[in-house]
C-alpha atoms as a printed R data frame, in Angstrom:
   type eleno elety resid chain resno       x        y       z
1  ATOM     1    CA   MET     A     1 -17.495 -243.790 -81.626
2  ATOM     2    CA   ASP     A     2 -17.734 -242.309 -77.988
3  ATOM     3    CA   ASP     A     3 -20.067 -242.704 -74.873
4  ATOM     4    CA   ARG     A     4 -22.436 -239.720 -76.621
5  ATOM     5    CA   GLU     A     5 -22.002 -240.878 -79.806
6  ATOM     6    CA   ILE     A     6 -23.315 -245.022 -78.364
7  ATOM     7    CA   ASP     A     7 -25.536 -244.042 -76.623
8  ATOM     8    CA   LEU     A     8 -27.000 -241.843 -79.107
9  ATOM     9    CA   ALA     A     9 -27.151 -244.803 -81.476
10 ATOM    10    CA   ILE     A    10 -28.681 -246.846 -79.144
11 ATOM    11    CA   ALA     A    11 -31.794 -244.662 -77.861
12 ATOM    12    CA   LYS     A    12 -32.144 -244.455 -81.896
13 ATOM    13    CA   ILE     A    13 -32.529 -248.474 -82.214
14 ATOM    14    CA   GLU     A    14 -34.402 -248.730 -78.491
15 ATOM    15    CA   TYR     A    15 -36.751 -245.913 -78.875
16 ATOM    16    CA   PRO     A    16 -37.248 -244.938 -82.460
17 ATOM    17    CA   GLU     A    17 -40.978 -243.448 -81.838
18 ATOM    18    CA   THR     A    18 -38.811 -240.839 -79.294
19 ATOM    19    CA   ARG     A    19 -39.246 -237.011 -81.173
20 ATOM    20    CA   ASN     A    20 -35.381 -234.954 -80.761
21 ATOM    21    CA   ILE     A    21 -33.534 -238.318 -79.148
22 ATOM    22    CA   LYS     A    22 -31.097 -236.517 -78.214
23 ATOM    23    CA   LEU     A    23 -32.834 -233.810 -75.807
24 ATOM    24    CA   TRP     A    24 -34.632 -236.757 -74.612
25 ATOM    25    CA   VAL     A    25 -31.786 -238.825 -73.901
26 ATOM    26    CA   GLU     A    26 -30.052 -235.944 -71.749
27 ATOM    27    CA   GLN     A    27 -33.173 -235.055 -70.428
28 ATOM    28    CA   ASN     A    28 -33.849 -239.381 -68.747
29 ATOM    29    CA   MET     A    29 -30.043 -239.344 -68.279
30 ATOM    30    CA   VAL     A    30 -29.421 -242.469 -70.163
31 ATOM    31    CA   SER     A    31 -26.191 -243.935 -70.350
32 ATOM    32    CA   PHE     A    32 -25.699 -247.415 -72.145
33 ATOM    33    CA   THR     A    33 -22.459 -246.892 -71.967
34 ATOM    34    CA   GLU     A    34 -22.269 -246.871 -68.044
35 ATOM    35    CA   GLY     A    35 -25.635 -247.743 -65.959
36 ATOM    36    CA   TRP     A    36 -26.510 -251.468 -65.710
37 ATOM    37    CA   TYR     A    37 -30.114 -250.006 -65.523
38 ATOM    38    CA   ASP     A    38 -30.202 -248.837 -68.989
39 ATOM    39    CA   ILE     A    39 -27.719 -251.408 -70.677
40 ATOM    40    CA   GLY     A    40 -28.859 -254.288 -68.927
41 ATOM    41    CA   PRO     A    41 -32.004 -255.523 -69.621
42 ATOM    42    CA   ILE     A    42 -30.251 -254.959 -73.166
43 ATOM    43    CA   ILE     A    43 -27.363 -257.554 -72.490
44 ATOM    44    CA   GLU     A    44 -30.338 -259.623 -70.923
45 ATOM    45    CA   ARG     A    45 -32.572 -259.786 -74.087
46 ATOM    46    CA   GLU     A    46 -29.754 -260.413 -76.805
47 ATOM    47    CA   LYS     A    47 -27.775 -263.266 -74.305
48 ATOM    48    CA   ILE     A    48 -24.990 -260.947 -74.583
49 ATOM    49    CA   GLY     A    49 -21.807 -262.810 -72.842
50 ATOM    50    CA   ILE     A    50 -19.319 -260.762 -70.881
51 ATOM    51    CA   ARG     A    51 -16.605 -261.520 -69.728
52 ATOM    52    CA   PRO     A    52 -13.106 -259.685 -68.471
53 ATOM    53    CA   VAL     A    53  -9.538 -259.981 -70.233
54 ATOM    54    CA   PRO     A    54  -6.231 -258.565 -70.012
55 ATOM    55    CA   ARG     A    55  -7.305 -255.565 -72.175
56 ATOM    56    CA   GLY     A    56 -10.430 -255.136 -70.190
57 ATOM    57    CA   TRP     A    57 -13.508 -256.390 -70.293
58 ATOM    58    CA   GLU     A    58 -14.650 -258.307 -73.282
59 ATOM    59    CA   ALA     A    59 -18.635 -258.688 -74.948
60 ATOM    60    CA   PHE     A    60 -19.908 -261.402 -77.316
61 ATOM    61    CA   CYS     A    61 -23.068 -262.323 -79.154
62 ATOM    62    CA   GLY     A    62 -22.911 -265.240 -81.869
63 ATOM    63    CA   SER     A    63 -19.887 -263.919 -83.638
64 ATOM    64    CA   SER     A    64 -19.520 -260.357 -82.897
65 ATOM    65    CA   ILE     A    65 -17.569 -259.365 -80.017
66 ATOM    66    CA   ALA     A    66 -16.161 -255.994 -78.484
67 ATOM    67    CA   ILE     A    67 -13.835 -254.955 -76.394
68 ATOM    68    CA   ALA     A    68 -13.071 -252.138 -74.067
69 ATOM    69    CA   ASP     A    69 -12.738 -250.593 -70.857
70 ATOM    70    CA   THR     A    70 -15.545 -251.181 -68.632
71 ATOM    71    CA   PRO     A    71 -18.204 -254.290 -68.981
72 ATOM    72    CA   THR     A    72 -21.067 -252.037 -70.063
73 ATOM    73    CA   LYS     A    73 -19.634 -250.767 -72.664
74 ATOM    74    CA   ALA     A    74 -17.900 -253.398 -73.960
75 ATOM    75    CA   ALA     A    75 -22.144 -254.624 -74.218
76 ATOM    76    CA   ALA     A    76 -23.132 -251.117 -75.157
77 ATOM    77    CA   LEU     A    77 -20.617 -251.419 -78.417
78 ATOM    78    CA   VAL     A    78 -21.161 -255.266 -79.137
79 ATOM    79    CA   PHE     A    79 -24.837 -254.017 -79.687
80 ATOM    80    CA   LEU     A    80 -24.545 -252.110 -81.816
81 ATOM    81    CA   LYS     A    81 -22.793 -254.431 -84.023
82 ATOM    82    CA   ILE     A    82 -24.798 -257.222 -83.654
83 ATOM    83    CA   LYS     A    83 -27.570 -253.972 -84.919
84 ATOM    84    CA   GLY     A    84 -25.029 -253.652 -88.090
85 ATOM    85    CA   PHE     A    85 -23.098 -250.559 -87.162
86 ATOM    86    CA   GLU     A    86 -19.123 -250.520 -87.763
87 ATOM    87    CA   VAL     A    87 -17.703 -249.921 -84.047
């Protein structure tokens, strides 16, 4: 998944009643993969851990783990994993 697909998938989970989620994400400049303001509350609510690893950043929650080049993207990916998405 690229960053845009990740952002849209998370927006659909977080804002299920929003119509035209793609437009809403663009208009509100939401970026779960890049913005601490957007992903931070999810990290806290879901108790997602983040730590640096040799290949970038690792996020973890329960048995779900994701590695990415930034901590925000790793957290976004692990959130999708715990919600049942293939990433």
